[in-house]
FIVOMAR-456322 format. One record per residue (C-alpha): x, y, z; residue number from 1. Coordinates in Angstrom, 2 decimals. Each point is the difference from the previous one (the first is absolute). Layout:
<pts>
PT     east    north       up  kolpa
PT        X        Y        Z    NUM
...
</pts>
This chain:
<pts>
PT     east    north       up  kolpa
PT   -34.00    -1.93     5.86      1
PT    -2.46    -2.23    -1.83      2
PT    -2.87     0.82     2.34      3
PT     0.55     3.71    -0.69      4
PT     0.22    -0.72    -3.73      5
PT    -3.34    -1.77     0.20      6
PT    -1.56     2.79     2.07      7
PT     1.02     2.72    -2.47      8
PT    -0.85    -1.86    -3.21      9
PT    -2.88    -2.22     1.05     10
PT     1.36    -2.61    -2.41     11
PT     2.41    -2.00     2.15     12
PT    -0.92    -2.88     2.29     13
PT     2.61    -1.33     2.41     14
PT     0.01    -3.68     0.97     15
PT     2.53    -1.87     2.14     16
PT     0.82    -3.70    -0.30     17
PT     2.33    -2.48     1.60     18
PT     1.80    -1.70    -2.89     19
PT     0.10    -3.30     1.88     20
PT    -3.65     0.03     1.00     21
PT    -1.14     1.27    -3.43     22
PT     2.30    -2.31    -1.94     23
PT    -2.24    -0.14    -3.07     24
PT    -0.07     3.80    -0.31     25
PT     3.76     0.19     0.58     26
PT     0.54    -2.53    -2.80     27
PT    -2.28     1.94    -2.36     28
PT     2.06     3.19     0.37     29
PT     3.31    -1.83     0.49     30
PT     0.61     1.38     3.49     31
PT     2.93    -1.73     1.67     32
PT     1.04     2.46     2.73     33
PT    -1.63     1.95     2.78     34
PT    -0.24     3.74    -0.68     35
PT    -1.16    -0.45    -3.60     36
PT    -2.40     2.65    -1.31     37
PT    -2.24    -1.18    -2.82     38
PT    -1.87     2.60    -2.07     39
PT    -3.02    -1.41    -1.84     40
PT    -2.17     1.77    -2.55     41
PT    -3.37    -1.55    -0.66     42
PT    -1.11    -0.56    -3.58     43
PT    -2.03     2.66    -1.80     44
PT    -2.77    -2.50    -0.65     45
PT    -1.83    -0.58     3.27     46
PT    -1.27    -3.36    -1.23     47
PT     3.48    -1.30    -0.78     48
PT     1.60    -2.31     2.52     49
PT     3.33    -1.74     0.46     50
PT     3.59     1.10    -0.38     51
PT    -0.52     1.10    -3.60     52
PT    -2.45     2.67     1.17     53
PT     2.54     1.82     2.16     54
PT     3.57     1.34     0.02     55
PT     2.39    -0.10     2.90     56
PT     3.45     1.08     1.06     57
PT     2.03    -0.34     3.18     58
PT     3.01     1.21     1.93     59
PT     1.58    -0.88     3.33     60
PT     0.70     2.01     3.16     61
PT     2.37    -1.28     2.67     62
PT    -1.98    -1.06     3.09     63
PT     2.86     1.29     2.19     64
PT    -1.13     3.62     0.38     65
PT     3.52     1.30     0.68     66
PT     1.31    -1.59    -3.20     67
PT    -2.97     1.27    -2.03     68
PT     0.68     3.54     1.24     69
PT     3.65    -0.01    -1.08     70
PT     1.22     2.20    -2.85     71
PT    -0.26    -2.94    -2.42     72
PT    -3.25    -1.31     1.52     73
PT    -3.27    -0.18    -1.92     74
PT    -1.89     2.20     2.48     75
PT     2.02     3.06    -1.04     76
PT    -1.28    -0.33    -3.56     77
PT    -3.38    -1.56     0.77     78
PT    -2.05     2.67    -1.81     79
PT     2.22    -0.23    -3.08     80
PT    -0.19    -3.80    -0.01     81
PT    -3.80    -0.02     0.29     82
PT    -0.31     2.58    -2.80     83
PT     2.18    -2.14    -2.26     84
PT    -1.98    -3.17     0.69     85
PT    -3.38     1.74    -0.36     86
PT     0.94     1.36    -3.43     87
PT     0.64    -3.56    -1.12     88
PT    -3.55    -0.90     1.02     89
PT    -1.97     2.98    -1.32     90
PT     1.29    -0.11    -3.59     91
PT     2.07    -2.09    -2.39     92
PT     3.71     0.63    -0.45     93
PT     0.78     2.85    -2.38     94
PT     3.01     0.56    -2.26     95
PT     2.43     2.91     0.13     96
PT     2.41     0.30    -2.92     97
PT     3.35     1.70     0.62     98
PT     1.88     1.20    -3.07     99
PT     3.55    -1.31    -0.42    100
PT     2.88     0.55    -2.39    101
PT     0.56     3.71     0.63    102
PT     2.04     0.00     3.20    103
PT    -3.02     0.12     2.32    104
PT     0.58    -0.36     3.73    105
PT    -1.66    -3.42    -0.30    106
PT     2.39    -0.92    -2.84    107
PT     3.35     1.76     0.66    108
PT     2.00    -2.66    -1.87    109
PT    -1.51     1.15    -3.33    110
PT     2.19     3.11     0.12    111
PT     3.11    -0.21    -2.20    112
PT     3.23    -0.18     2.01    113
PT     1.24     3.33    -1.33    114
PT    -3.21     1.73     1.17    115
PT    -0.45    -1.76     3.34    116
PT     2.70     2.07     1.72    117
PT    -2.10     3.16    -0.47    118
PT    -2.73    -1.23     2.32    119
PT    -0.01    -1.20     3.60    120
PT    -1.09    -3.55     0.74    121
PT    -3.76    -0.26     0.44    122
PT    -2.30    -2.98     0.38    123
PT    -3.73    -0.58     0.41    124
PT    -0.45    -2.90     2.40    125
PT    -2.34     1.96     2.28    126
PT    -2.42     1.08    -2.74    127
PT    -0.24    -3.61    -1.21    128
PT    -0.75    -1.11     3.57    129
PT    -2.71     2.66     0.29    130
PT    -1.60    -1.20    -3.24    131
PT     0.00    -3.53     1.42    132
PT    -1.64     1.19     3.22    133
PT    -2.71     1.68    -2.08    134
PT    -0.63    -3.32    -1.80    135
PT     1.70     0.89    -3.29    136
PT     2.07    -2.35    -2.10    137
PT     3.11     1.84    -1.21    138
PT     0.91    -0.57    -3.66    139
PT     2.55     1.61    -2.28    140
PT    -0.76     1.91    -3.19    141
PT     3.07    -0.02    -2.28    142
PT     0.55     2.25    -2.99    143
PT    -0.90    -2.67    -2.56    144
PT    -3.47    -0.41     1.58    145
PT    -0.59     3.67     0.82    146
PT     0.62     0.92    -3.63    147
PT    -3.04    -2.12    -0.94    148
PT    -2.59     0.40     2.76    149
PT    -0.59    -0.06     3.73    150
PT    -1.29    -3.46     1.00    151
PT    -3.77    -0.15     0.35    152
PT     0.23    -1.32     3.57    153
PT     2.00     2.99     1.25    154
PT    -1.63     1.87     2.87    155
PT     2.74     2.62    -0.04    156
PT     3.38     0.75    -1.57    157
PT     2.93     1.54     1.89    158
PT     3.12     1.62    -1.46    159
PT     2.27     0.51     3.01    160
PT     2.90     2.31    -0.75    161
PT     1.00    -1.00    -3.55    162
PT     3.42     1.48    -0.79    163
PT    -0.14    -0.67    -3.73    164
PT    -2.63     1.46    -2.35    165
PT    -3.00    -2.03    -1.09    166
PT    -0.38    -0.70    -3.69    167
PT    -2.82     1.92    -1.76    168
PT    -1.95    -3.24    -0.37    169
PT     0.12    -0.62     3.75    170
PT    -1.33     3.46     0.81    171
PT    -2.75    -0.36    -2.59    172
PT    -0.98    -3.36     1.50    173
PT    -0.33     1.57     3.45    174
PT    -2.10     2.80    -1.52    175
PT    -2.29    -2.57    -1.62    176
PT    -0.22    -1.86     3.31    177
PT    -1.18     3.22     1.67    178
PT    -2.63     0.46    -2.72    179
PT    -1.40    -3.40     0.98    180
PT    -0.30     1.03     3.67    181
PT     3.49    -1.12     1.06    182
PT     1.78     0.85     3.24    183
PT     3.62     1.22    -0.11    184
PT     2.60     1.14     2.56    185
PT     3.15     1.70    -1.27    186
PT     2.81     1.06     2.35    187
PT     2.54     2.04    -1.98    188
PT     3.70     0.06     0.85    189
PT     0.98     3.65    -0.69    190
PT     3.60    -1.09    -0.52    191
PT    -0.97    -2.50    -2.70    192
PT    -0.93     0.39    -3.67    193
PT    -3.61    -1.19     0.14    194
PT    -2.54     2.37    -1.61    195
PT    -3.79    -0.06     0.36    196
PT    -0.44     0.79    -3.70    197
PT    -3.69    -0.17    -1.04    198
PT    -0.96    -0.97     3.57    199
PT     0.76     3.56     1.13    200
PT    -3.08     1.10    -1.97    201
PT    -2.14    -2.58     1.79    202
PT     1.31     0.97     3.43    203
PT     0.28     3.76    -0.48    204
PT     3.45     0.05     1.62    205
PT     3.63     0.00    -1.06    206
PT     3.12    -0.57     2.13    207
PT     2.57     2.65     0.94    208
PT     3.21    -2.00     0.52    209
PT     1.74     2.57     2.23    210
PT     0.23    -1.54     3.47    211
PT    -1.98     1.34     2.94    212
PT     2.11     1.30     2.91    213
PT    -1.04     1.21     3.45    214
PT     2.36     1.53     2.57    215
PT    -2.61     0.15     2.78    216
PT    -1.74    -3.38    -0.20    217
PT     2.42    -2.76    -0.91    218
PT     1.83    -3.02     1.41    219
PT     3.67     0.81     0.78    220
PT     1.39    -3.48    -0.64    221
PT     3.50     0.78    -1.27    222
PT     0.66     3.52     1.24    223
PT     0.55     1.16    -3.59    224
PT    -1.73     2.65    -2.18    225
PT    -1.55    -2.86    -2.00    226
PT    -2.12    -0.83     3.08    227
PT    -2.34     2.78    -1.06    228
PT    -1.23    -2.33    -2.75    229
PT    -1.35    -2.26     2.78    230
PT    -3.01     2.27     0.44    231
PT    -2.89    -0.83     2.31    232
PT    -3.63     0.91    -0.58    233
PT    -3.41    -0.47     1.58    234
PT    -1.84     1.86    -2.74    235
PT    -2.72    -2.54    -0.84    236
PT    -3.48     0.50    -1.42    237
PT    -3.11    -1.81     1.24    238
PT    -0.13    -2.15    -3.15    239
PT    -0.68    -3.75     0.54    240
PT     3.53    -0.80    -1.24    241
PT     1.40     1.93     2.99    242
PT    -2.69    -0.78     2.56    243
PT     2.32    -1.38     2.68    244
PT     2.72     2.58    -0.61    245
PT    -2.41     2.94     0.28    246
PT    -1.44    -1.30     3.27    247
PT     3.43    -0.10     1.60    248
PT     1.45     3.00    -1.87    249
PT     0.81     2.01     3.12    250
PT     2.38    -2.65     1.34    251
PT     0.89    -2.13    -3.02    252
PT     2.20     1.37    -2.77    253
PT     1.33    -1.92    -2.99    254
PT     3.44     0.23    -1.56    255
PT     0.54     1.44    -3.48    256
PT     3.38    -1.56    -0.66    257
PT     0.71     1.30    -3.50    258
PT    -3.20     1.58    -1.24    259
PT    -0.85     2.11    -2.99    260
PT    -3.23     1.97    -0.32    261
PT    -3.21    -0.38    -1.97    262
PT    -0.96     2.93    -2.22    263
PT    -3.72     0.31    -0.72    264
PT    -0.90     0.53    -3.66    265
PT    -3.04    -0.10    -2.24    266
PT    -1.45    -3.39    -0.90    267
PT     0.62    -0.99    -3.61    268
PT    -0.75    -2.84    -2.38    269
PT    -3.05    -2.19     0.73    270
PT    -0.22     1.44     3.53    271
PT    -0.51     3.52    -1.39    272
PT    -2.40    -1.16    -2.71    273
PT    -2.35    -1.67     2.47    274
PT    -3.17     1.84     0.94    275
PT     0.92    -0.36     3.66    276
PT     3.58     0.80     1.00    277
PT     1.94    -2.28     2.34    278
PT     0.11     0.93     3.66    279
PT     3.52     0.76     1.24    280
PT     0.82     0.28     3.72    281
PT     3.41     0.85     1.43    282
PT     0.33    -2.38     2.92    283
PT     3.56     0.70     1.25    284
PT     1.86     3.30     0.17    285
PT     3.34     1.01     1.47    286
PT     0.26     2.34     2.99    287
PT    -0.05     3.74    -0.70    288
PT     3.75     0.34     0.72    289
PT     0.92    -2.29    -2.92    290
PT     1.53     1.13    -3.27    291
PT     1.13    -1.54    -3.29    292
PT     3.80     0.00    -0.19    293
PT     0.53     1.39    -3.50    294
PT     3.82     0.14     0.02    295
PT     0.75    -3.13     2.03    296
PT     1.97     1.75     2.76    297
PT    -2.34    -1.21     2.80    298
PT    -0.51     3.59     1.21    299
PT    -2.92     2.38    -0.31    300
PT     0.81     2.76    -2.51    301
PT    -2.58     2.78    -0.19    302
PT    -1.55     1.38    -2.12    303
PT     0.59    -2.72    -2.62    304
PT    -1.19    -2.70     2.38    305
PT    -3.33     0.33     1.76    306
PT    -1.32    -1.54     3.20    307
PT    -3.42    -1.53    -0.54    308
PT    -2.23    -2.99     0.67    309
PT     0.93    -2.11    -3.01    310
PT    -2.24    -2.79    -1.27    311
PT     1.37    -3.51     0.52    312
PT    -2.94    -2.30    -0.70    313
PT    -3.23     0.23    -1.97    314
PT    -3.10    -2.18    -0.26    315
PT    -1.90     0.17    -3.29    316
PT    -3.37    -1.52    -0.77    317
PT    -1.43    -0.03    -3.51    318
PT    -3.64     0.51    -0.97    319
PT    -2.38    -2.96     0.10    320
PT    -0.19    -1.56    -3.47    321
PT    -3.28    -1.00    -1.58    322
PT    -0.56    -3.69    -0.61    323
PT    -1.80    -1.24    -3.15    324
PT    -3.17    -0.46     2.05    325
PT     0.11     3.66     1.11    326
PT     1.08    -0.63     3.60    327
PT     3.08     1.57     1.60    328
PT     3.21    -2.02     0.09    329
PT     2.85     0.19     2.48    330
PT     2.23     3.09    -0.39    331
PT     3.74    -0.42    -0.36    332
PT     2.16     0.94     2.95    333
PT     3.66     0.98     0.24    334
PT     2.51     1.05     2.63    335
PT     3.14     1.89    -1.01    336
PT     2.91     0.78     2.32    337
PT     3.17     2.01    -0.59    338
PT     1.97    -2.17     2.44    339
PT     0.48    -3.73    -0.56    340
PT     1.65    -0.38     3.41    341
PT    -3.45     0.29     1.58    342
PT    -0.44    -3.65    -1.01    343
PT     3.56    -1.28     0.42    344
PT     1.24    -2.06     2.95    345
PT     1.58     1.94     2.84    346
PT     1.96    -1.57     2.87    347
PT    -0.82     1.69     3.31    348
PT     0.97    -0.34     3.66    349
PT    -2.39     0.15     2.96    350
PT     0.52     1.55     3.44    351
PT     1.09    -3.38     1.37    352
PT     2.55    -0.47    -2.78    353
PT    -1.97    -2.51    -2.08    354
PT     0.12     0.28    -3.78    355
PT    -2.84    -0.40    -2.45    356
PT    -1.17     0.73    -3.54    357
PT    -2.63     2.53    -0.98    358
PT    -0.59     2.61    -2.70    359
PT     0.62     3.72     0.33    360
PT    -3.73     0.63    -0.40    361
PT    -1.31    -2.12     2.91    362
PT    -3.67    -0.81    -0.78    363
PT    -0.12     1.61    -3.46    364
PT     0.48    -3.25    -1.98    365
PT    -2.87    -1.74     1.85    366
PT    -2.55     2.75    -0.55    367
PT     1.19     0.68    -3.55    368
PT    -0.53    -3.62    -1.02    369
PT    -3.41    -0.06     1.66    370
PT    -1.10     3.15    -1.84    371
PT     1.28    -1.22    -3.35    372
PT    -1.83    -3.29     0.50    373
PT    -3.26     1.76     0.90    374
PT     0.21    -1.17     3.61    375
PT     0.38     3.37     1.70    376
PT    -2.74    -1.05     2.43    377
PT     2.66    -2.22     1.59    378
PT     2.54     2.83     0.22    379
PT     1.04     1.16     3.44    380
PT     2.46    -0.57     2.79    381
PT     0.83    -3.63     0.78    382
PT     1.13    -0.09     3.62    383
PT     3.39    -1.49     0.80    384
PT     2.16     0.05     3.11    385
PT     3.26    -0.49    -1.84    386
PT     2.63     2.58     0.86    387
PT     0.25     2.92    -2.38    388
PT     3.08     1.38    -1.68    389
PT     2.02     2.67     1.81    390
PT    -0.26     2.99    -2.32    391
PT     0.77     3.57     1.10    392
PT     0.16     3.32    -1.79    393
PT     2.86     2.46     0.37    394
PT    -2.08     2.03     2.44    395
PT    -0.84    -3.04     2.13    396
PT     3.65    -0.98     0.20    397
PT     0.88     3.55     1.04    398
PT    -2.57    -0.14     2.80    399
PT     1.38    -3.32     1.26    400
PT     3.52     1.40    -0.14    401
PT    -1.00     3.02     2.11    402
PT    -1.92    -2.21     2.43    403
PT     2.87    -2.42     0.55    404
PT     2.92     2.47     0.03    405
PT    -1.62     2.93     1.82    406
PT    -3.22    -0.86     1.78    407
PT     1.12    -3.27     1.64    408
PT     3.28     1.43     1.46    409
PT    -1.89     3.07     1.26    410
PT    -2.58    -2.28     1.59    411
PT     2.73    -2.06     1.73    412
PT     1.78     3.13     1.29    413
PT    -3.32     1.45     1.17    414
PT    -0.84    -3.15     1.94    415
PT     3.49     0.03     1.51    416
PT    -0.33     3.62     1.15    417
PT    -3.45    -0.66     1.43    418
PT     1.37    -2.94     1.99    419
PT     3.00     2.04     1.23    420
PT    -2.20     2.90     1.17    421
PT    -2.36    -2.40     1.72    422
PT     2.93    -1.69     1.76    423
PT     1.41     3.34     1.18    424
PT    -3.36     0.99     1.49    425
PT    -0.28    -3.28     1.92    426
PT     3.62    -0.04     1.35    427
PT    -0.18     3.04     2.39    428
PT    -3.18    -1.40     1.51    429
PT     1.72    -3.31     0.62    430
PT     3.04     1.70     1.67    431
PT    -2.25     2.13     2.21    432
PT    -1.89    -3.06     1.11    433
PT     3.20    -1.79     0.93    434
PT     1.29     3.00     2.03    435
PT    -3.27     0.19     1.92    436
PT     0.14    -3.67     0.78    437
PT     3.57     0.19     1.29    438
</pts>
């Protein structure tokens, strides 16, 4: 793995040491077990020497190959582990601020008891873990602070499924943060009361809160009409925020658990007044069989309801601002989604019956965070041999049903008939041979 990494990049040198023979080196990097991988980045100043001139990180792999290859072994997530450790070496830790106090999926306890029953339980352990893997420190941004300003050390701000509306001061603070080149991700819960307010003018989108349904591409979990809300889609653009999803689009759909739709509109406010308009890209759409359920009966009712490819996610990039010295500054960036469940934890089961946690959107959080942070050059598929979730559409389940209830019995009967006919052909020959012998 490391030799190939060095061959493709030309920037990796692989060295092997015996920790007992090279005791001084082992002590320097605090290596106490065989199978330890130490990643070392040399200092930027070629003349600098000593430990202060370099950065290092390490992780361990079991020297028993069979153990290392197990489902929980480090080899199955080697590429992910190396990516995480390398990010710690190539740049300093960044800060991601998650808003709290509005019933976000990262702060469900902030919902009043009388309101909590309206919404299903949702948590955000996975997205926090992803931020950690990408070398971000996760911090909270409560209402009292957001009403004043976004902290100066914030690399990005995330509002993950707020159920309660933001105060006008909070929305204005986020707008001011964008004016300074800020980075924002907002995942709207269409069943909540959160409104984009003045941010809709910056983003050029509003949210239609009617839920997307699909009776052709969905996950039939309960066998009820409400299953049509569990729509699947592989409609991804080639934007950096969906790099990995678009590469595997033919075989990798994501789940829209309870999704609204984004409605494109004209830019307004400071975004419209700028000489250069923001650039808006729709990065996720539903399948063409989807519709917005206007009357809540979970059935398609034409002509009032229309099948279409509805917008789910949008990436917006503002114009480059001019600095006092006349040079171009960094443009603001934003991602807006009409489904907060794309970033919520989801318990899944693998083919072997093991359970795990993931998000409905697979690799979307990783690439979204990279694009917001200006690190889209690192976006792409991180290889892993962990088992994937078993997820089938209605059509796929129908095919399996036909295969197991019709094709397999027919195959067994066919093999039985073939054997019987073959036996009958051989038997007269055997009898004739016996008669001749006698």
